[in-house]
C-alpha positions, 0 to 999 in steps of 0.5 A, spaced: 418 422 233 416 425 227 410 420 228 408 423 234 409 430 232 404 429 226 399 426 231 400 432 236 399 436 231 392 433 228 389 432 235 391 440 236 388 441 229 381 437 231 380 441 238 381 448 234 376 446 229 371 443 234 372 450 238 371 454 232 365 451 230 362 450 236 363 458 237 360 459 230 354 454 232 353 458 239 353 465 235 348 463 230 344 460 236 344 467 240 343 471 233 336 467 232 330 468 237 331 461 241 334 463 247 340 459 251 337 452 254 339 449 261 340 442 262 339 439 269 343 432 270 346 428 275 341 427 280 334 424 282 329 427 278 323 425 280 318 427 274 311 426 278 308 423 272 304 416 273 302 412 279 309 410 281 315 413 281 319 415 275 326 418 274 329 422 268 336 422 267 336 430 265 331 435 263 332 441 258 329 448 260 328 454 255 324 460 256 321 458 262 318 452 260 320 444 260 323 442 253 325 435 254 325 430 259 329 424 258 336 421 257 342 425 258 345 424 251 338 426 248 338 432 253 345 435 250 342 434 243 336 438 244 339 443 248 343 445 242 350 449 242 352 454 248 347 451 253 348 451 261 349 445 265 347 444 272 350 438 275 345 436 281 351 433 284 346 427 287 341 432 290 333 431 288 329 435 283 322 435 284 316 439 280 315 446 284 311 445 291 304 447 291 300 447 297 293 445 297 291 450 302 295 456 306 294 464 307 300 467 303 297 474 305 299 472 312 306 469 311 309 476 313 306 476 319 309 470 321 316 471 318 316 478 322 312 478 329 314 475 335 314 467 334 310 464 339 310 456 336 312 451 341 318 446 340 320 443 335 318 450 331 320 455 336 321 455 344 314 457 347 313 452 351 309 456 357 306 463 359 313 466 362 316 464 356 311 467 352 311 473 356 319 474 355 318 473 347 314 478 347 318 483 351 324 481 347 320 483 341 318 489 343 322 495 340 320 501 337 322 499 330 318 493 331 312 496 334 312 501 328 310 496 323 303 496 325 303 500 332 302 494 336 306 489 339 304 482 336 306 475 336 303 469 332 302 461 333 301 460 341 298 454 342 294 452 349 294 445 348 301 444 349 303 450 353 305 447 360 299 451 363 294 448 358 290 454 358 290 461 354 293 467 356 289 473 358 289 480 358 293 479 365 299 475 362 299 480 356 299 486 361 306 484 364 309 485 357 306 492 357 300 496 360 303 502 355 302 499 349 297 495 345 298 487 344 295 482 340 297 475 340 294 470 335 293 462 336 296 457 332 289 455 329 288 462 326 281 463 329 283 466 336 286 472 339 288 475 345 289 482 347 292 486 353 288 491 357 290 496 352 289 493 346 281 492 349 281 499 350 283 501 343 279 496 340 273 498 344 271 492 347 268 493 354 263 489 358 257 492 355 260 489 348 255 483 345 258 477 342 257 478 335 254 472 331 259 466 330 264 468 335 265 469 342 268 474 347 271 471 353 269 474 360 272 474 367 268 471 373 263 477 373 260 474 366 261 481 363 269 484 363 272 481 357 279 477 359 282 478 353 281 472 349 277 473 343 274 467 339 272 466 331 268 472 329 270 476 335 277 475 333 278 475 325 275 482 324 280 485 329 286 481 327 285 484 320 285 490 323 290 490 327 295 486 323 295 490 317 302 494 316 301 502 318 305 505 312 308 503 305 315 501 308 312 496 313 307 493 307 314 492 303 317 489 309 311 484 311 311 482 303 318 481 302 319 477 309 313 473 307 315 471 300 322 469 302 319 464 307 315 461 302 321 461 297 325 458 302 320 452 303 320 450 295 313 454 293 312 456 286 305 456 287 302 459 293 295 460 295 291 465 299 286 461 302 281 467 305 282 473 301 279 480 304 282 486 303 289 483 303 287 482 296 288 489 294 295 488 297 297 482 293 294 485 287 298 491 288 304 487 289 303 483 282 302 490 278 308 493 281 312 486 279 314 484 286 311 477 285 316 472 284 312 466 285 304 464 283 299 466 288 292 464 287 287 467 292 280 465 294 275 471 296 271 470 302 264 470 301 263 477 304 267 480 299 265 477 292 261 483 290 267 487 291 273 483 288 270 477 283 269 480 276 275 484 276 281 483 271 284 478 276 278 473 276 281 468 271 284 461 270 290 465 267 295 469 271 297 476 270 304 478 273 303 472 277 297 473 281 289 471 280 283 469 283 281 462 283 274 462 287 270 463 293 271 461 300 266 460 305 268 458 312 263 454 316 266 453 323 272 454 327 278 450 329 278 443 332 284 444 336 281 450 339 274 446 340 270 451 336 269 446 330 262 444 330 261 437 332 255 433 333 257 430 339 260 434 345 267 435 346 270 430 352 274 437 355 269 443 354 273 450 354 273 454 360 266 457 361 262 451 357 258 446 359 258 438 358 253 439 352 258 444 348 259 442 341 262 448 338 258 452 333 257 454 326 260 460 323 253 461 319 247 458 323 242 458 318 242 453 312 238 458 307 244 463 308 249 457 306 245 455 301 244 461 298 252 463 298 253 456 294 248 458 289 251 464 288 258 460 286 254 455 282 251 461 278 257 464 277 261 458 275 266 460 281 270 454 284 268 454 292 273 452 297 269 450 304 272 450 311 269 445 315 272 441 321 267 438 325 262 433 322 256 438 324 259 443 319 260 438 314 253 435 314 251 443 313 256 443 307 253 437 304 245 438 305 246 445 302 251 444 297 247 438 294 241 442 292 245 446 288 249 440 284 242 437 283 240 444 280 246 446 276 250 440 275 256 438 277 260 440 271 268 441 272 267 445 279 273 442 283 269 445 289 274 443 295 273 441 302 278 444 307 281 441 313 275 436 314 278 433 321 273 430 324 270 427 317 265 421 318 265 415 313 259 416 310 260 424 309 267 421 305 262 418 301 257 424 300 263 428 298 265 422 293 258 423 290 258 431 289 265 430 286 268 434 291 276 434 292 278 433 299 284 438 302 286 434 308 290 436 314 294 431 317 299 435 320 294 435 326 297 428 327 303 431 330 302 438 332 295 435 336 294 428 335 295 427 342 290 433 344 285 430 339 284 424 343 283 428 349 278 432 347 274 427 342 276 420 345 282 415 343 278 412 337 275 418 334 282 421 335 285 416 331 281 418 325 283 425 324 285 427 317 283 420 313 287 421 307 288 414 305 281 412 306 279 418 302 284 415 296 281 408 297 274 411 296 276 414 289 276 421 291 281 426 289 285 429 295 291 434 297 294 436 303 296 442 306 300 446 311 295 452 312 300 456 314 301 461 318 297 456 322 304 452 322 310 454 318 309 453 311 314 447 311 311 442 306 317 437 308 313 436 315 307 436 311 309 430 307 313 427 314 306 427 318 302 424 312 307 418 311 308 417 319 302 420 323 306 420 329 304 425 335 309 429 339 309 423 344 310 418 339 304 415 338 302 413 331 295 417 330 291 412 325 296 407 322 291 405 317 291 412 314 298 413 313 300 415 305 306 412 302 312 418 301 310 418 293 303 419 295 304 424 300 309 428 294 303 427 289 298 431 294 303 437 294 305 437 286 300 434 281 294 433 285 294 440 288 296 443 281 289 439 279 285 442 285 287 449 282 285 447 275 293 448 273 295 440 272 296 442 264 302 447 266 304 445 273 305 439 278 310 434 274 316 435 270 314 434 263 315 437 256 311 443 255 310 445 262 313 450 266 320 449 269 318 450 276 322 446 280 324 445 287 332 442 289 332 438 296 338 435 299 335 428 300 330 424 296 324 423 300 323 416 296 330 413 298 331 415 306 328 413 312 321 416 313 322 418 319 327 422 316 323 426 311 322 432 316 329 433 316 330 434 308 332 441 306 330 445 300 336 447 297 333 451 291 327 454 288 326 455 281 320 459 278 320 458 270 327 457 269 329 462 274 332 461 281 329 464 286 334 462 292 339 467 294 346 464 293 349 469 299 
């Protein structure tokens, strides 16, 4: 008994002294300048370092940065006394997601407006359903946001009627209040009769350059459908919040939606006046994630050269460069092609091949030269091969005159890119941010409007990789929901709504698809030294998923859920 008592006493004394010294060490640690560390462990931690998957047992975060990546035992030593322990419980940790191209400033519109997306994202399968969704949304509280009834994301290619709604359809919702709905491409809008009246669009209103006001059978009266530059300026006018309270609601809803899908860095891919709203949010300390804007070329004189025009963030915001749009939407058949569409839009002849946003090459070349002279990164929207021909022939003289440098100019979308154009972009050192999400949403439709063979070649990401180009992939949200797991799924499987495989040879591996929304996207944004992988010295930007995209059936990747988004060591995800 004496021996057992002595052993018990010795054990109690040892535990007491250990606790005492631990408390002393913790007190000393907190009394110094070094803050408490956090250790993440117990799950699949994919670092995204290297050309093949690498896993770490543990990660140490301190002061918003990654302090250590490696074994659990060494992580405990590095973390020091009093550190926090977060057990991932078998879940998967990745670096925070960086979308290759999106429109963060419009996320709130998608989060708040009447959601007109088709299944599986929402319920809008036909025009009667669209009308009912708008009627249900039409409340005084919602109208007060902008003064309009508005909805986003309708898609004529999957509506059962296979046509655009017109003012006559929207008049069934209301003839008292103005209505505007936007197409899933972001390149079309439809207004009701009251809306056309408020906008001042009549039979005498001419089509603007780079846009079309669709007309009724008389060839004069607007039918409510607005294309490209006949739509976009009015969309910006109509869908702006009316007052500070509405602006707050838009902003908060959009930011919360981005966080829910794992964004730690978001792009505003065509900033106009909404730059001012984003800059104001930054100055007010309301941005929780990083946002980088690309200013539309028509607004660069107004906004470039300000304090926001920098490679460094101020209060989580910066301007990254200039945006130039050369054509429209392939699924909307306004992308500018060298061959006619097999199914032209209503009112167009069999020779219809879309149209340019900026018809004169000399104008485009001058816009590019302005970017080169100012050393701005240039993002170029081009979908049709004719638009990309224009980009190549107007970009090349500027590259020859000013040199390639480290500009990281980027083609956005590139749906109908040809093989010879991929080679030209390699020569010009252009990054390709492609859009394989189309393979699910519009893969079947592309085959109808441009043919089976060409339809299988949309978004040729794997070919671009094989040819040595740097690539990213993107959501273009709010064109689709900002669901990057859906983007990864489409890039890996390339399966359409009907179940057809759209270009099997262009499939990415799951790891390549993850690279395209992490480290490769960080590179596109000049941020590879601080983001995009889990590496010592980088920002502690993480996303935690319920499953590992590298270990499950590739067809199940779309069902992966984001459990938590962490920005510089701080969890942004509500625990409610």
